C-alpha positions in Angstrom: -12.7 7.9 12.1 -14.3 7.9 8.6 -18.1 8.1 8.7 -20.6 6.8 6.2 -20.8 10.1 4.3 -17.1 10.4 4.0 -16.8 6.8 3.0 -19.1 7.4 0.0 -17.3 10.6 -0.9 -14.0 8.7 -0.9 -15.4 5.8 -2.9 -16.7 8.3 -5.6 -13.5 10.3 -5.8 -10.6 7.9 -5.1 -8.0 7.7 -7.9 -5.0 6.1 -6.2 -4.4 3.3 -3.8 -3.2 6.0 -1.4 -6.9 6.6 -0.8 -7.5 2.9 0.2 -7.9 3.5 3.9 -9.5 0.1 4.3 -6.1 -1.6 3.7 -3.7 1.2 4.8 -5.3 1.6 8.2 -3.9 -1.9 9.1 -0.4 -0.4 8.9 -0.9 3.3 9.5 -3.5 3.5 12.2 -6.9 5.2 12.5 -8.0 7.0 9.3 -9.4 10.5 9.1 -10.6 12.8 6.3 -10.3 16.6 6.5 -10.3 19.2 3.6 -10.1 16.3 1.0 -6.9 15.1 2.7 -6.7 11.6 4.2 -4.5 11.1 7.2 -3.8 8.3 9.7 -2.8 8.4 13.4 -1.6 5.5 15.5 -0.9 7.5 18.7 2.7 8.1 17.9 3.0 8.5 14.1 0.9 10.7 11.9 0.8 9.8 8.2 -0.5 12.5 5.8 -1.6 11.7 2.2 -0.7 14.5 -0.2 -3.0 13.3 -3.0 -6.1 15.4 -2.5 -9.4 13.7 -3.2 -10.3 17.0 -5.0 -8.2 16.8 -8.2 -9.2 20.3 -9.2 -7.2 21.9 -6.4 -3.9 23.5 -7.3 -0.6 22.6 -5.8 -0.5 25.6 -3.4 -4.0 24.8 -2.0 -3.2 21.1 -1.4 0.1 22.0 0.4 -1.7 24.5 2.5 -4.3 21.9 3.5 -1.6 19.3 4.4 0.4 21.9 6.4 -2.7 22.8 8.4 -3.3 19.2 9.4 0.4 18.7 10.2 0.3 21.7 12.5 -2.6 20.1 14.4 -0.5 17.0 14.9 2.5 19.0 16.0 0.4 20.3 18.9 0.2 16.7 20.3 3.0 15.8 22.7 2.6 12.1 21.8 3.5 12.7 18.1 7.1 11.6 17.5 7.0 11.1 13.8 5.3 12.8 10.8 5.1 10.8 7.7 4.1 12.6 4.5 3.8 11.2 1.0 2.4 13.1 -2.0 3.3 14.6 -5.4 4.9 17.8 -4.0 7.4 18.7 -1.3 5.9 20.6 1.7 7.1 23.8 3.3 8.7 22.1 6.3 9.5 25.3 8.2 6.9 24.8 10.9 7.9 21.1 11.4 11.6 21.9 11.7 10.9 24.8 14.0 9.3 22.2 16.4 12.7 20.5 16.5 11.8 17.6 14.3 14.5 16.4 11.9 14.3 14.9 8.5 14.9 11.2 9.1 14.0 9.7 5.8 13.2 11.0 2.3 12.4 9.3 -1.0 12.6 11.3 -4.3 10.1 10.7 -7.1 10.6 7.6 -9.3 8.9 7.7 -12.7 8.3 3.9 -12.5 7.1 3.9 -8.9 3.6 5.0 -9.7 0.1 3.7 -9.1 -1.8 2.0 -11.9 -5.5 1.2 -12.4 -7.3 -0.9 -15.1 -10.4 0.6 -16.6 -12.7 -2.5 -16.5 -15.3 -0.8 -18.7 -12.8 -0.7 -21.6 -13.6 -3.5 -24.0 -10.0 -3.7 -25.1 -8.8 -5.0 -21.8 -7.5 -8.6 -22.2 -7.7 -8.2 -26.0 -4.5 -6.4 -26.7 -1.8 -8.3 -28.6 0.5 -8.6 -25.6 -2.3 -9.9 -23.3 -3.6 -12.4 -25.9 -0.1 -13.7 -26.5 0.5 -14.1 -22.8 -2.7 -16.0 -22.3 -2.0 -18.3 -25.3 1.3 -19.3 -23.6 -0.5 -20.3 -20.4 -3.0 -22.7 -22.0 -0.9 -25.8 -21.9 1.0 -25.4 -18.7 -1.4 -27.3 -16.4 -2.2 -24.1 -14.4 -5.4 -24.2 -12.4 -6.9 -21.2 -10.6 -9.1 -21.3 -7.5 -11.1 -18.2 -6.6 -12.9 -17.8 -3.2 -12.5 -16.8 0.4 -10.3 -18.1 3.2 -10.3 -17.5 6.9 -6.5 -17.7 7.4 -3.2 -18.2 5.7 -1.7 -21.7 5.4 2.0 -22.5 5.5 1.9 -22.6 1.7 0.6 -19.0 1.5 3.2 -17.8 4.1 6.0 -19.3 2.1 5.0 -17.3 -1.0 4.5 -14.2 1.1 8.0 -14.6 2.6 9.3 -14.9 -0.9 7.7 -11.6 -1.9 9.1 -9.8 1.2 12.6 -11.0 0.4 12.7 -9.1 -2.9 15.6 -6.6 -3.1 13.3 -3.9 -4.6 11.2 -3.8 -1.4 12.2 -1.8 1.6 11.2 -2.0 5.3 8.0 0.0 4.8 6.9 -2.2 1.9 7.3 -5.3 4.1 5.3 -3.7 6.9 2.4 -3.3 4.4 2.7 -7.0 3.4 2.5 -8.0 7.0 -0.7 -5.9 7.4 -2.6 -8.1 4.9 -3.5 -10.5 7.7 -5.5 -7.8 9.4 -8.2 -7.9 6.6 -8.3 -11.5 5.6 -11.5 -12.4 7.4 -13.5 -9.6 5.8 -16.2 -10.6 3.4 -14.9 -8.2 0.8 -11.7 -10.1 0.4 -11.3 -12.6 -2.5 -8.4 -15.0 -3.0 -7.0 -16.2 -6.3 -4.6 -19.2 -6.0 -2.7 -20.8 -8.9 -1.6 -24.4 -8.7 0.6 -26.3 -11.1 -0.3 -29.9 -10.3 -0.6 -29.9 -6.5 2.0 -27.1 -5.9 0.8 -23.6 -4.9 2.6 -21.5 -7.5 0.9 -18.1 -7.2 -1.3 -16.0 -5.0 -3.4 -12.8 -5.3 -5.5 -11.1 -2.7 -8.1 -8.5 -3.7 -10.6 -6.5 -1.8 -13.7 -4.7 -2.9 -14.3 -2.5 0.2 -15.2 0.3 -2.2 -18.1 -1.1 -4.3 -17.2 -1.3 -8.0 -13.5 -0.4 -7.3 -11.5 -3.4 -6.2 -7.9 -3.2 -5.1 -5.2 -5.8 -5.7 -3.3 -5.7 -2.4 -0.9 -8.6 -2.7 0.5 -10.9 -5.4 3.3 -13.4 -5.0 4.6 -16.1 -7.3 7.1 -18.9 -6.8 9.2 -17.9 -9.8 9.6 -21.5 -10.9 6.5 -22.2 -13.0 6.2 -20.0 -16.1 2.9 -18.3 -17.0 1.5 -18.3 -13.5 1.6 -14.6 -13.0 -0.1 -14.1 -16.4 -2.8 -16.6 -15.6 -3.5 -15.0 -12.2 -3.6 -11.4 -13.5 -6.0 -12.4 -16.3 -8.3 -14.3 -13.9 -8.5 -11.3 -11.5 -9.3 -8.9 -14.3 -11.9 -11.2 -15.9 -13.5 -11.9 -12.5 -14.1 -8.3 -11.7 -15.2 -7.4 -15.3 -17.9 -10.1 -14.9 -18.9 -8.6 -11.6 -19.5 -5.3 -13.3 -16.7 -3.4 -11.4 -15.5 -0.1 -12.9 -11.8 0.0 -12.0 -9.2 -2.4 -10.6 -6.4 -0.9 -8.6 -3.1 -2.8 -9.4 -1.1 -0.9 -6.8 2.3 0.7 -7.1 4.8 -0.7 -9.6 8.0 0.0 -7.5 10.4 -0.7 -10.4 10.5 -0.6 -14.2 10.0 -4.3 -14.9 6.8 -4.4 -12.8 5.6 -1.1 -14.3 5.9 -2.6 -17.8 4.2 -5.8 -16.7 1.2 -3.9 -15.3 0.9 -1.8 -18.4 0.7 -5.0 -20.4 -2.5 -5.9 -18.5 -4.1 -2.5 -19.1 -2.7 -0.6 -16.2 -2.9 3.2 -16.6 -0.9 5.6 -14.4 -3.3 7.4 -12.1 -1.1 9.7 -10.1 2.1 11.6 -10.2 5.2 9.9 -8.7 5.2 10.4 -5.0 7.7 12.0 -2.7 8.1 10.8 0.9 9.4 12.7 3.9 9.6 11.3 7.4 10.3 13.8 10.2 11.0 12.7 13.7 11.8 14.2 17.1 15.5 14.0 17.9 14.9 11.6 20.9 12.7 9.2 18.8 14.3 5.8 18.3 16.2 6.0 15.0 15.3 2.4 14.2 11.6 3.3 14.1 11.9 6.2 11.6 12.2 3.9 8.6 9.4 1.6 9.8 6.1 3.4 9.5 3.8 0.4 10.2 2.9 0.5 13.9 2.8 -3.3 14.4 6.3 -3.7 13.1 7.4 -0.7 15.2 6.2 -2.6 18.3 8.6 -5.4 17.5 11.5 -3.1 16.7 10.9 -1.1 19.9 10.9 -4.3 22.0 14.0 -5.5 20.3 15.7 -2.1 20.8 14.9 -2.1 24.5 16.0 -5.7 24.9 19.4 -5.0 23.3 19.9 -1.9 25.4 19.0 -3.7 28.5 21.4 -6.6 27.8 24.1 -4.1 27.0 23.3 -2.3 30.2 22.7 0.9 28.2 19.9 3.3 29.0 17.5 3.1 25.9 16.4 6.2 24.0 13.0 7.4 25.0 10.2 6.1 22.7 6.8 7.7 23.4 4.4 4.8 23.8 1.2 6.8 24.6 
């Protein structure tokens, strides 16, 4: 587990949402920090973050550190899946030698990068594109509520389902969306809700677990009312500028349109495009390899066993330790 000293070290040195263990632990499991490398473990899957908190380390040093941590996980019989994401490919010789196979890989995408807004930059919200977008929202009857909530309403869930249905999102992305509920009751969470008349038209959820460095972890819009996304993004940025925060994490952009949109609001790329590799034991349930989030794997595992039982077929072994 991350202790107080490590927490402060992470807060001072984080530069990507991949270092946001407050949110990521809801999907990936217990967080740890070793040799400037964050990693997570849920008892079955180990997730290794290849973005070192020490940005001065060269590629060979970072890969060496990640491989060392991977070797420790390979010693555990309960580990069925190794999930790695970072800017460089690893030397997977030791992993393959342990009879793991490459079950999933994602090549780097120049638009699927993480973006931050420098809230100390006086030009934020004053660029021509930002001012023009704000001008268009002024007469659209959009009201924004900012505050805290204890739970999601049916209106929120409807918007979240709409986000999850986007073609650009894969199963892993949806797992992360589902993990939002695990942090809602924290006092570091702030909601931003946009209404047009009485209709909930947009939603943003932000946390400031790392003081001065808030993270935007979810946004969703109904796609019907124009200007809502602009009004919400501007409100979030202005809110944290007034709070004296230093940087706002906008999260990954996933595709070109979202990348361009976040750039408009002052987003600056903070890391290299990531590569992802997921290695699994041959007898691990194939349905689980694409689904890194442990909560969603529980559902898939149960479904897999149910289907196999109904078909009178002996299920593949899934280590549940």
